[in-house]
ChimeraX commands (.cxc) that place a marker at each C-alpha (Angstrom):
marker #1 position -0.01,-0.02,-0.01 radius 0.5
marker #1 position 1.33,3.44,-0.94 radius 0.5
marker #1 position 2.52,5.57,1.95 radius 0.5
marker #1 position 0.39,8.63,2.68 radius 0.5
marker #1 position 1.85,12.06,2.97 radius 0.5
marker #1 position 1.02,12.14,6.70 radius 0.5
marker #1 position 2.65,8.77,7.32 radius 0.5
marker #1 position 5.74,9.72,5.34 radius 0.5
marker #1 position 6.21,12.95,7.37 radius 0.5
marker #1 position 5.52,11.11,10.64 radius 0.5
marker #1 position 8.14,8.48,9.86 radius 0.5
marker #1 position 10.76,11.14,9.17 radius 0.5
marker #1 position 10.02,12.76,12.57 radius 0.5
marker #1 position 10.16,9.36,14.27 radius 0.5
marker #1 position 13.60,8.64,12.88 radius 0.5
marker #1 position 14.89,12.12,13.77 radius 0.5
marker #1 position 13.89,11.41,17.39 radius 0.5
marker #1 position 15.70,8.09,17.31 radius 0.5
marker #1 position 18.91,9.59,15.91 radius 0.5
marker #1 position 18.97,12.33,18.56 radius 0.5
marker #1 position 18.18,9.71,21.23 radius 0.5
marker #1 position 21.05,7.48,20.10 radius 0.5
marker #1 position 23.51,10.35,20.38 radius 0.5
marker #1 position 22.48,11.25,23.91 radius 0.5
marker #1 position 22.23,7.68,25.29 radius 0.5
marker #1 position 25.41,5.96,24.11 radius 0.5
marker #1 position 26.50,5.66,27.76 radius 0.5
marker #1 position 23.35,3.70,28.59 radius 0.5
marker #1 position 24.65,0.15,28.72 radius 0.5
marker #1 position 21.08,-1.16,28.72 radius 0.5
marker #1 position 20.14,0.42,25.37 radius 0.5
marker #1 position 18.29,-2.17,23.38 radius 0.5
marker #1 position 16.32,-2.48,20.18 radius 0.5
marker #1 position 13.15,-2.32,22.26 radius 0.5
marker #1 position 14.17,1.07,23.70 radius 0.5
marker #1 position 14.73,2.51,20.23 radius 0.5
marker #1 position 11.46,1.08,18.88 radius 0.5
marker #1 position 9.63,2.71,21.80 radius 0.5
marker #1 position 11.26,6.09,21.00 radius 0.5
marker #1 position 9.95,5.72,17.44 radius 0.5
marker #1 position 6.49,4.61,18.67 radius 0.5
marker #1 position 6.72,1.52,16.48 radius 0.5
marker #1 position 6.71,-2.22,17.10 radius 0.5
marker #1 position 10.15,-3.78,17.27 radius 0.5
marker #1 position 9.61,-5.64,14.03 radius 0.5
marker #1 position 8.41,-2.60,12.00 radius 0.5
marker #1 position 11.05,-0.34,13.51 radius 0.5
marker #1 position 13.96,-2.59,12.65 radius 0.5
marker #1 position 12.67,-3.22,9.10 radius 0.5
marker #1 position 12.23,0.52,8.47 radius 0.5
marker #1 position 15.55,1.37,10.06 radius 0.5
marker #1 position 17.52,-1.06,7.88 radius 0.5
marker #1 position 15.71,0.20,4.81 radius 0.5
marker #1 position 16.56,3.88,5.55 radius 0.5
marker #1 position 19.90,3.72,7.35 radius 0.5
marker #1 position 21.33,0.61,5.61 radius 0.5
marker #1 position 22.39,-1.04,8.87 radius 0.5
marker #1 position 20.62,-2.45,11.94 radius 0.5
marker #1 position 19.89,-0.14,14.92 radius 0.5
marker #1 position 22.27,-2.01,17.15 radius 0.5
marker #1 position 25.00,-1.87,14.52 radius 0.5
marker #1 position 24.67,1.91,14.60 radius 0.5
marker #1 position 25.01,1.87,18.39 radius 0.5
marker #1 position 28.15,-0.26,18.19 radius 0.5
marker #1 position 29.66,1.85,15.45 radius 0.5
marker #1 position 29.02,5.13,17.23 radius 0.5
marker #1 position 30.51,3.80,20.44 radius 0.5
marker #1 position 33.60,2.62,18.61 radius 0.5
marker #1 position 34.02,5.95,16.83 radius 0.5
marker #1 position 33.74,7.72,20.19 radius 0.5
marker #1 position 36.37,5.38,21.67 radius 0.5
marker #1 position 38.73,6.07,18.81 radius 0.5
marker #1 position 38.22,9.80,19.15 radius 0.5
marker #1 position 39.09,9.64,22.83 radius 0.5
marker #1 position 42.18,7.58,22.11 radius 0.5
marker #1 position 43.37,9.98,19.42 radius 0.5
marker #1 position 42.82,12.98,21.66 radius 0.5
marker #1 position 44.76,11.29,24.46 radius 0.5
marker #1 position 41.85,11.79,26.85 radius 0.5
marker #1 position 40.60,8.18,27.09 radius 0.5
marker #1 position 40.43,6.22,30.36 radius 0.5
marker #1 position 42.01,2.76,30.53 radius 0.5
marker #1 position 41.36,0.29,27.75 radius 0.5
marker #1 position 39.27,-1.75,30.15 radius 0.5
marker #1 position 37.11,1.25,31.05 radius 0.5
marker #1 position 36.83,2.19,27.37 radius 0.5
marker #1 position 35.68,-1.33,26.55 radius 0.5
marker #1 position 32.93,-1.15,29.18 radius 0.5
marker #1 position 31.91,2.36,27.93 radius 0.5
marker #1 position 31.60,0.94,24.47 radius 0.5
marker #1 position 29.31,-1.90,25.59 radius 0.5
marker #1 position 31.80,-4.78,25.52 radius 0.5
marker #1 position 32.19,-7.30,28.32 radius 0.5
marker #1 position 35.91,-7.77,27.83 radius 0.5
marker #1 position 38.95,-6.02,26.48 radius 0.5
marker #1 position 39.49,-8.82,23.97 radius 0.5
marker #1 position 36.01,-8.45,22.45 radius 0.5
marker #1 position 36.41,-4.67,22.30 radius 0.5
marker #1 position 39.84,-4.94,20.72 radius 0.5
marker #1 position 38.64,-7.36,18.02 radius 0.5
marker #1 position 35.68,-5.10,17.09 radius 0.5
marker #1 position 37.88,-2.02,17.13 radius 0.5
marker #1 position 40.49,-3.64,14.93 radius 0.5
marker #1 position 37.86,-4.86,12.43 radius 0.5
marker #1 position 36.32,-1.39,12.19 radius 0.5
marker #1 position 39.48,0.74,11.96 radius 0.5
marker #1 position 42.12,-1.78,10.83 radius 0.5
marker #1 position 44.16,-0.79,13.90 radius 0.5
marker #1 position 44.19,-1.95,17.48 radius 0.5
marker #1 position 43.35,0.34,20.39 radius 0.5
marker #1 position 46.91,0.10,21.68 radius 0.5
marker #1 position 48.13,1.04,18.20 radius 0.5
marker #1 position 46.10,4.21,18.39 radius 0.5
marker #1 position 47.45,4.96,21.86 radius 0.5
marker #1 position 51.01,4.76,20.47 radius 0.5
marker #1 position 50.24,7.70,18.15 radius 0.5
marker #1 position 50.87,11.28,19.31 radius 0.5
marker #1 position 47.71,12.97,20.72 radius 0.5
marker #1 position 45.69,14.68,18.01 radius 0.5
marker #1 position 43.22,17.52,18.09 radius 0.5
marker #1 position 39.66,17.37,16.80 radius 0.5
marker #1 position 41.07,18.59,13.50 radius 0.5
marker #1 position 42.44,15.08,12.90 radius 0.5
marker #1 position 39.64,12.97,14.21 radius 0.5
marker #1 position 36.78,11.38,12.29 radius 0.5
marker #1 position 35.71,11.10,8.69 radius 0.5
marker #1 position 35.72,14.86,7.98 radius 0.5
marker #1 position 39.22,16.25,8.20 radius 0.5
marker #1 position 40.00,19.55,9.88 radius 0.5
marker #1 position 36.66,19.91,11.74 radius 0.5
marker #1 position 37.65,21.52,14.97 radius 0.5
marker #1 position 35.41,21.87,18.01 radius 0.5
marker #1 position 33.43,25.06,17.53 radius 0.5
marker #1 position 35.26,25.98,14.39 radius 0.5
marker #1 position 33.73,24.60,11.13 radius 0.5
marker #1 position 35.96,24.17,8.12 radius 0.5
marker #1 position 36.18,27.31,5.99 radius 0.5
marker #1 position 36.98,27.17,2.27 radius 0.5
marker #1 position 36.50,29.67,-0.57 radius 0.5
marker #1 position 34.73,28.01,-3.52 radius 0.5
marker #1 position 33.39,29.05,-6.94 radius 0.5
marker #1 position 29.85,27.70,-7.38 radius 0.5
marker #1 position 28.61,27.25,-10.96 radius 0.5
marker #1 position 25.03,27.95,-12.03 radius 0.5
marker #1 position 23.79,24.38,-11.59 radius 0.5
marker #1 position 20.34,23.75,-13.14 radius 0.5
marker #1 position 17.95,22.60,-10.42 radius 0.5
marker #1 position 14.37,21.59,-9.67 radius 0.5
marker #1 position 13.05,24.24,-7.19 radius 0.5
marker #1 position 10.20,23.99,-4.72 radius 0.5
marker #1 position 9.40,27.41,-3.23 radius 0.5
marker #1 position 8.47,28.12,0.37 radius 0.5
marker #1 position 7.27,31.39,1.96 radius 0.5
marker #1 position 6.31,31.36,5.61 radius 0.5
marker #1 position 7.47,31.45,9.20 radius 0.5
marker #1 position 11.15,30.74,9.91 radius 0.5
marker #1 position 10.04,28.14,12.43 radius 0.5
marker #1 position 8.57,26.09,9.55 radius 0.5
marker #1 position 11.63,26.00,7.28 radius 0.5
marker #1 position 12.64,22.43,8.22 radius 0.5
marker #1 position 9.06,21.19,7.80 radius 0.5
marker #1 position 9.25,22.63,4.29 radius 0.5
marker #1 position 12.26,20.40,3.67 radius 0.5
marker #1 position 10.22,17.39,4.70 radius 0.5
marker #1 position 7.49,18.46,2.27 radius 0.5
marker #1 position 10.10,18.66,-0.50 radius 0.5
marker #1 position 11.23,15.14,0.30 radius 0.5
marker #1 position 7.61,14.03,0.01 radius 0.5
marker #1 position 7.28,15.62,-3.48 radius 0.5
marker #1 position 10.51,13.90,-4.52 radius 0.5
marker #1 position 9.24,10.52,-3.27 radius 0.5
marker #1 position 5.90,10.88,-5.03 radius 0.5
marker #1 position 7.53,11.89,-8.33 radius 0.5
marker #1 position 9.71,8.78,-8.60 radius 0.5
marker #1 position 12.19,11.07,-10.31 radius 0.5
marker #1 position 15.07,10.29,-7.99 radius 0.5
marker #1 position 14.62,6.62,-6.93 radius 0.5
marker #1 position 18.16,6.37,-5.55 radius 0.5
marker #1 position 18.04,9.59,-3.55 radius 0.5
marker #1 position 18.75,13.22,-4.32 radius 0.5
marker #1 position 21.18,16.01,-3.46 radius 0.5
marker #1 position 19.38,18.52,-1.29 radius 0.5
marker #1 position 20.20,22.25,-1.62 radius 0.5
marker #1 position 18.36,25.08,0.06 radius 0.5
marker #1 position 18.57,28.64,-1.27 radius 0.5
marker #1 position 17.80,31.60,0.99 radius 0.5
marker #1 position 17.50,34.52,-1.47 radius 0.5
marker #1 position 17.28,37.10,1.38 radius 0.5
marker #1 position 19.97,35.56,3.56 radius 0.5
marker #1 position 19.73,33.23,6.53 radius 0.5
marker #1 position 17.23,33.78,9.32 radius 0.5
marker #1 position 17.87,31.55,12.32 radius 0.5
marker #1 position 14.55,29.75,13.14 radius 0.5
marker #1 position 15.56,29.29,16.75 radius 0.5
marker #1 position 16.17,33.00,17.31 radius 0.5
marker #1 position 13.51,34.45,14.97 radius 0.5
marker #1 position 10.79,31.81,14.69 radius 0.5
marker #1 position 8.04,34.25,13.61 radius 0.5
marker #1 position 10.08,36.07,10.96 radius 0.5
marker #1 position 8.65,35.67,7.45 radius 0.5
marker #1 position 11.15,34.07,5.09 radius 0.5
marker #1 position 11.50,33.00,1.47 radius 0.5
marker #1 position 13.45,29.96,0.30 radius 0.5
marker #1 position 13.71,27.26,-2.33 radius 0.5
marker #1 position 14.38,23.61,-1.74 radius 0.5
marker #1 position 16.35,22.38,-4.72 radius 0.5
marker #1 position 17.95,19.33,-6.27 radius 0.5
marker #1 position 20.00,19.20,-9.49 radius 0.5
marker #1 position 18.00,18.45,-12.60 radius 0.5
marker #1 position 18.08,14.89,-13.80 radius 0.5
marker #1 position 17.78,15.42,-17.62 radius 0.5
marker #1 position 16.68,11.86,-18.39 radius 0.5
marker #1 position 13.81,11.77,-15.90 radius 0.5
marker #1 position 10.50,13.67,-15.60 radius 0.5
marker #1 position 10.17,16.87,-13.64 radius 0.5
marker #1 position 9.29,16.91,-9.95 radius 0.5
marker #1 position 5.57,17.81,-9.53 radius 0.5
marker #1 position 4.98,21.21,-7.99 radius 0.5
marker #1 position 8.53,22.34,-8.74 radius 0.5
marker #1 position 9.82,24.83,-11.30 radius 0.5
marker #1 position 13.27,24.93,-12.80 radius 0.5
marker #1 position 16.02,27.43,-12.28 radius 0.5
marker #1 position 19.71,27.61,-11.30 radius 0.5
marker #1 position 21.68,27.72,-8.08 radius 0.5
marker #1 position 23.03,31.28,-7.67 radius 0.5
marker #1 position 26.55,31.16,-9.09 radius 0.5
marker #1 position 29.57,33.05,-7.75 radius 0.5
marker #1 position 32.17,32.95,-5.05 radius 0.5
marker #1 position 31.21,31.64,-1.61 radius 0.5
marker #1 position 32.72,31.01,1.74 radius 0.5
marker #1 position 31.78,27.45,2.40 radius 0.5
marker #1 position 31.56,26.19,6.00 radius 0.5
marker #1 position 31.40,22.46,6.69 radius 0.5
marker #1 position 29.92,21.72,10.11 radius 0.5
marker #1 position 29.93,18.46,11.98 radius 0.5
marker #1 position 26.87,17.54,13.98 radius 0.5
marker #1 position 25.17,20.93,13.53 radius 0.5
marker #1 position 22.04,21.52,11.49 radius 0.5
marker #1 position 22.11,25.27,12.05 radius 0.5
marker #1 position 24.98,27.74,12.40 radius 0.5
marker #1 position 25.88,31.04,14.04 radius 0.5
marker #1 position 26.08,33.11,10.86 radius 0.5
marker #1 position 27.54,36.30,12.50 radius 0.5
marker #1 position 30.42,34.19,13.86 radius 0.5
marker #1 position 30.93,32.62,10.45 radius 0.5
marker #1 position 31.04,36.06,8.82 radius 0.5
marker #1 position 33.59,37.17,11.41 radius 0.5
marker #1 position 35.80,34.21,10.54 radius 0.5
marker #1 position 35.74,35.10,6.86 radius 0.5
marker #1 position 36.90,38.65,7.68 radius 0.5
marker #1 position 39.56,37.40,10.10 radius 0.5
marker #1 position 40.99,34.48,8.11 radius 0.5
marker #1 position 40.66,35.62,4.49 radius 0.5
marker #1 position 41.02,38.78,2.38 radius 0.5
marker #1 position 37.40,38.41,1.23 radius 0.5
marker #1 position 34.23,39.80,2.79 radius 0.5
marker #1 position 30.66,38.53,3.05 radius 0.5
marker #1 position 28.12,40.56,1.11 radius 0.5
marker #1 position 24.34,40.68,0.87 radius 0.5
marker #1 position 22.90,38.03,-1.35 radius 0.5
marker #1 position 21.61,34.47,-1.43 radius 0.5
marker #1 position 22.86,32.08,1.23 radius 0.5
marker #1 position 22.86,28.37,0.51 radius 0.5
marker #1 position 22.73,25.17,2.47 radius 0.5
marker #1 position 23.69,21.71,1.26 radius 0.5
marker #1 position 23.04,18.39,3.00 radius 0.5
marker #1 position 25.24,15.46,1.86 radius 0.5
marker #1 position 23.20,13.19,4.12 radius 0.5
marker #1 position 19.54,13.11,5.22 radius 0.5
marker #1 position 19.51,14.39,8.84 radius 0.5
marker #1 position 16.54,12.28,9.78 radius 0.5
marker #1 position 18.46,9.10,9.01 radius 0.5
marker #1 position 21.91,10.19,10.14 radius 0.5
marker #1 position 23.22,10.21,13.74 radius 0.5
marker #1 position 23.74,13.75,14.98 radius 0.5
marker #1 position 27.52,13.49,15.19 radius 0.5
marker #1 position 27.73,12.31,11.59 radius 0.5
marker #1 position 25.70,15.10,9.96 radius 0.5
marker #1 position 27.89,17.43,7.88 radius 0.5
marker #1 position 25.73,20.28,6.56 radius 0.5
marker #1 position 27.47,22.90,4.38 radius 0.5
marker #1 position 26.68,26.62,4.59 radius 0.5
marker #1 position 27.58,28.94,1.68 radius 0.5
marker #1 position 27.92,32.69,2.28 radius 0.5
marker #1 position 28.38,35.01,-0.75 radius 0.5
marker #1 position 31.75,36.79,-0.77 radius 0.5
marker #1 position 33.74,39.33,-2.79 radius 0.5
marker #1 position 37.46,40.23,-2.66 radius 0.5
marker link #1:1,2 radius 0.2
marker link #1:2,3 radius 0.2
marker link #1:3,4 radius 0.2
marker link #1:4,5 radius 0.2
marker link #1:5,6 radius 0.2
marker link #1:6,7 radius 0.2
marker link #1:7,8 radius 0.2
marker link #1:8,9 radius 0.2
marker link #1:9,10 radius 0.2
marker link #1:10,11 radius 0.2
marker link #1:11,12 radius 0.2
marker link #1:12,13 radius 0.2
marker link #1:13,14 radius 0.2
marker link #1:14,15 radius 0.2
marker link #1:15,16 radius 0.2
marker link #1:16,17 radius 0.2
marker link #1:17,18 radius 0.2
marker link #1:18,19 radius 0.2
marker link #1:19,20 radius 0.2
marker link #1:20,21 radius 0.2
marker link #1:21,22 radius 0.2
marker link #1:22,23 radius 0.2
marker link #1:23,24 radius 0.2
marker link #1:24,25 radius 0.2
marker link #1:25,26 radius 0.2
marker link #1:26,27 radius 0.2
marker link #1:27,28 radius 0.2
marker link #1:28,29 radius 0.2
marker link #1:29,30 radius 0.2
marker link #1:30,31 radius 0.2
marker link #1:31,32 radius 0.2
marker link #1:32,33 radius 0.2
marker link #1:33,34 radius 0.2
marker link #1:34,35 radius 0.2
marker link #1:35,36 radius 0.2
marker link #1:36,37 radius 0.2
marker link #1:37,38 radius 0.2
marker link #1:38,39 radius 0.2
marker link #1:39,40 radius 0.2
marker link #1:40,41 radius 0.2
marker link #1:41,42 radius 0.2
marker link #1:42,43 radius 0.2
marker link #1:43,44 radius 0.2
marker link #1:44,45 radius 0.2
marker link #1:45,46 radius 0.2
marker link #1:46,47 radius 0.2
marker link #1:47,48 radius 0.2
marker link #1:48,49 radius 0.2
marker link #1:49,50 radius 0.2
marker link #1:50,51 radius 0.2
marker link #1:51,52 radius 0.2
marker link #1:52,53 radius 0.2
marker link #1:53,54 radius 0.2
marker link #1:54,55 radius 0.2
marker link #1:55,56 radius 0.2
marker link #1:56,57 radius 0.2
marker link #1:57,58 radius 0.2
marker link #1:58,59 radius 0.2
marker link #1:59,60 radius 0.2
marker link #1:60,61 radius 0.2
marker link #1:61,62 radius 0.2
marker link #1:62,63 radius 0.2
marker link #1:63,64 radius 0.2
marker link #1:64,65 radius 0.2
marker link #1:65,66 radius 0.2
marker link #1:66,67 radius 0.2
marker link #1:67,68 radius 0.2
marker link #1:68,69 radius 0.2
marker link #1:69,70 radius 0.2
marker link #1:70,71 radius 0.2
marker link #1:71,72 radius 0.2
marker link #1:72,73 radius 0.2
marker link #1:73,74 radius 0.2
marker link #1:74,75 radius 0.2
marker link #1:75,76 radius 0.2
marker link #1:76,77 radius 0.2
marker link #1:77,78 radius 0.2
marker link #1:78,79 radius 0.2
marker link #1:79,80 radius 0.2
marker link #1:80,81 radius 0.2
marker link #1:81,82 radius 0.2
marker link #1:82,83 radius 0.2
marker link #1:83,84 radius 0.2
marker link #1:84,85 radius 0.2
marker link #1:85,86 radius 0.2
marker link #1:86,87 radius 0.2
marker link #1:87,88 radius 0.2
marker link #1:88,89 radius 0.2
marker link #1:89,90 radius 0.2
marker link #1:90,91 radius 0.2
marker link #1:91,92 radius 0.2
marker link #1:92,93 radius 0.2
marker link #1:93,94 radius 0.2
marker link #1:94,95 radius 0.2
marker link #1:95,96 radius 0.2
marker link #1:96,97 radius 0.2
marker link #1:97,98 radius 0.2
marker link #1:98,99 radius 0.2
marker link #1:99,100 radius 0.2
marker link #1:100,101 radius 0.2
marker link #1:101,102 radius 0.2
marker link #1:102,103 radius 0.2
marker link #1:103,104 radius 0.2
marker link #1:104,105 radius 0.2
marker link #1:105,106 radius 0.2
marker link #1:106,107 radius 0.2
marker link #1:107,108 radius 0.2
marker link #1:108,109 radius 0.2
marker link #1:109,110 radius 0.2
marker link #1:110,111 radius 0.2
marker link #1:111,112 radius 0.2
marker link #1:112,113 radius 0.2
marker link #1:113,114 radius 0.2
marker link #1:114,115 radius 0.2
marker link #1:115,116 radius 0.2
marker link #1:116,117 radius 0.2
marker link #1:117,118 radius 0.2
marker link #1:118,119 radius 0.2
marker link #1:119,120 radius 0.2
marker link #1:120,121 radius 0.2
marker link #1:121,122 radius 0.2
marker link #1:122,123 radius 0.2
marker link #1:123,124 radius 0.2
marker link #1:124,125 radius 0.2
marker link #1:125,126 radius 0.2
marker link #1:126,127 radius 0.2
marker link #1:127,128 radius 0.2
marker link #1:128,129 radius 0.2
marker link #1:129,130 radius 0.2
marker link #1:130,131 radius 0.2
marker link #1:131,132 radius 0.2
marker link #1:132,133 radius 0.2
marker link #1:133,134 radius 0.2
marker link #1:134,135 radius 0.2
marker link #1:135,136 radius 0.2
marker link #1:136,137 radius 0.2
marker link #1:137,138 radius 0.2
marker link #1:138,139 radius 0.2
marker link #1:139,140 radius 0.2
marker link #1:140,141 radius 0.2
marker link #1:141,142 radius 0.2
marker link #1:142,143 radius 0.2
marker link #1:143,144 radius 0.2
marker link #1:144,145 radius 0.2
marker link #1:145,146 radius 0.2
marker link #1:146,147 radius 0.2
marker link #1:147,148 radius 0.2
marker link #1:148,149 radius 0.2
marker link #1:149,150 radius 0.2
marker link #1:150,151 radius 0.2
marker link #1:151,152 radius 0.2
marker link #1:152,153 radius 0.2
marker link #1:153,154 radius 0.2
marker link #1:154,155 radius 0.2
marker link #1:155,156 radius 0.2
marker link #1:156,157 radius 0.2
marker link #1:157,158 radius 0.2
marker link #1:158,159 radius 0.2
marker link #1:159,160 radius 0.2
marker link #1:160,161 radius 0.2
marker link #1:161,162 radius 0.2
marker link #1:162,163 radius 0.2
marker link #1:163,164 radius 0.2
marker link #1:164,165 radius 0.2
marker link #1:165,166 radius 0.2
marker link #1:166,167 radius 0.2
marker link #1:167,168 radius 0.2
marker link #1:168,169 radius 0.2
marker link #1:169,170 radius 0.2
marker link #1:170,171 radius 0.2
marker link #1:171,172 radius 0.2
marker link #1:172,173 radius 0.2
marker link #1:173,174 radius 0.2
marker link #1:174,175 radius 0.2
marker link #1:175,176 radius 0.2
marker link #1:176,177 radius 0.2
marker link #1:177,178 radius 0.2
marker link #1:178,179 radius 0.2
marker link #1:179,180 radius 0.2
marker link #1:180,181 radius 0.2
marker link #1:181,182 radius 0.2
marker link #1:182,183 radius 0.2
marker link #1:183,184 radius 0.2
marker link #1:184,185 radius 0.2
marker link #1:185,186 radius 0.2
marker link #1:186,187 radius 0.2
marker link #1:187,188 radius 0.2
marker link #1:188,189 radius 0.2
marker link #1:189,190 radius 0.2
marker link #1:190,191 radius 0.2
marker link #1:191,192 radius 0.2
marker link #1:192,193 radius 0.2
marker link #1:193,194 radius 0.2
marker link #1:194,195 radius 0.2
marker link #1:195,196 radius 0.2
marker link #1:196,197 radius 0.2
marker link #1:197,198 radius 0.2
marker link #1:198,199 radius 0.2
marker link #1:199,200 radius 0.2
marker link #1:200,201 radius 0.2
marker link #1:201,202 radius 0.2
marker link #1:202,203 radius 0.2
marker link #1:203,204 radius 0.2
marker link #1:204,205 radius 0.2
marker link #1:205,206 radius 0.2
marker link #1:206,207 radius 0.2
marker link #1:207,208 radius 0.2
marker link #1:208,209 radius 0.2
marker link #1:209,210 radius 0.2
marker link #1:210,211 radius 0.2
marker link #1:211,212 radius 0.2
marker link #1:212,213 radius 0.2
marker link #1:213,214 radius 0.2
marker link #1:214,215 radius 0.2
marker link #1:215,216 radius 0.2
marker link #1:216,217 radius 0.2
marker link #1:217,218 radius 0.2
marker link #1:218,219 radius 0.2
marker link #1:219,220 radius 0.2
marker link #1:220,221 radius 0.2
marker link #1:221,222 radius 0.2
marker link #1:222,223 radius 0.2
marker link #1:223,224 radius 0.2
marker link #1:224,225 radius 0.2
marker link #1:225,226 radius 0.2
marker link #1:226,227 radius 0.2
marker link #1:227,228 radius 0.2
marker link #1:228,229 radius 0.2
marker link #1:229,230 radius 0.2
marker link #1:230,231 radius 0.2
marker link #1:231,232 radius 0.2
marker link #1:232,233 radius 0.2
marker link #1:233,234 radius 0.2
marker link #1:234,235 radius 0.2
marker link #1:235,236 radius 0.2
marker link #1:236,237 radius 0.2
marker link #1:237,238 radius 0.2
marker link #1:238,239 radius 0.2
marker link #1:239,240 radius 0.2
marker link #1:240,241 radius 0.2
marker link #1:241,242 radius 0.2
marker link #1:242,243 radius 0.2
marker link #1:243,244 radius 0.2
marker link #1:244,245 radius 0.2
marker link #1:245,246 radius 0.2
marker link #1:246,247 radius 0.2
marker link #1:247,248 radius 0.2
marker link #1:248,249 radius 0.2
marker link #1:249,250 radius 0.2
marker link #1:250,251 radius 0.2
marker link #1:251,252 radius 0.2
marker link #1:252,253 radius 0.2
marker link #1:253,254 radius 0.2
marker link #1:254,255 radius 0.2
marker link #1:255,256 radius 0.2
marker link #1:256,257 radius 0.2
marker link #1:257,258 radius 0.2
marker link #1:258,259 radius 0.2
marker link #1:259,260 radius 0.2
marker link #1:260,261 radius 0.2
marker link #1:261,262 radius 0.2
marker link #1:262,263 radius 0.2
marker link #1:263,264 radius 0.2
marker link #1:264,265 radius 0.2
marker link #1:265,266 radius 0.2
marker link #1:266,267 radius 0.2
marker link #1:267,268 radius 0.2
marker link #1:268,269 radius 0.2
marker link #1:269,270 radius 0.2
marker link #1:270,271 radius 0.2
marker link #1:271,272 radius 0.2
marker link #1:272,273 radius 0.2
marker link #1:273,274 radius 0.2
marker link #1:274,275 radius 0.2
marker link #1:275,276 radius 0.2
marker link #1:276,277 radius 0.2
marker link #1:277,278 radius 0.2
marker link #1:278,279 radius 0.2
marker link #1:279,280 radius 0.2
marker link #1:280,281 radius 0.2
marker link #1:281,282 radius 0.2
marker link #1:282,283 radius 0.2
marker link #1:283,284 radius 0.2
marker link #1:284,285 radius 0.2
marker link #1:285,286 radius 0.2
marker link #1:286,287 radius 0.2
marker link #1:287,288 radius 0.2
view
């Protein structure tokens, strides 16, 4: 039976809750599949089936992977407790079991990581150079990419719901059966929904045109605003402190941020990605 719009949006909210729950309960040694299914308000069977379909691994595989990544981060930073304590923190009953899982995942033993010199956050994880509180900054030239655009005008508090609506249109169209690249264009600049929830905003949710497939219903076609941008890559943040990012551009480059369209790009779907693995990109227009 085809999924209704309401059910589709509800499922995305359910999984967003689960991903946030996972990130905040890794230290809970009793975390079980039943706990996660309860957070999603689904039966264990339906939750696990949907989770594997969306995330491409089982819920408990995600828990183990996140715990191992946290353990590796602590080892690289030189701030980890003993290997025994780290094994228990990661949900393993013995150092041997922890070491085997760690070595399979990272192709390196925990003691091998300890032998390395301590590293900062800039060297840890899958996204290089992400420092705590300091997203990666890079100047990039963005071409005028042709896109399918779905417009939104409304309260800033509703901007993320608009993204869910766009995902629903994409799903209904069948145009991008293997997923899509999600861009958001703010033609009037970024308004932080948390700080200005009632402010009226305009935006377009976009995805690059697939020339061999039909158009997305309800969308028009246009182009991403081309030009030079300061691109910030964040780790684990869905929003950003734009004034601080602008200050970094002025402090660290010879360019300056100007009025114009601001863009966001999501390499992963936040609803199906653990918080610490989300890497949204923010693009601020700049001139020399």
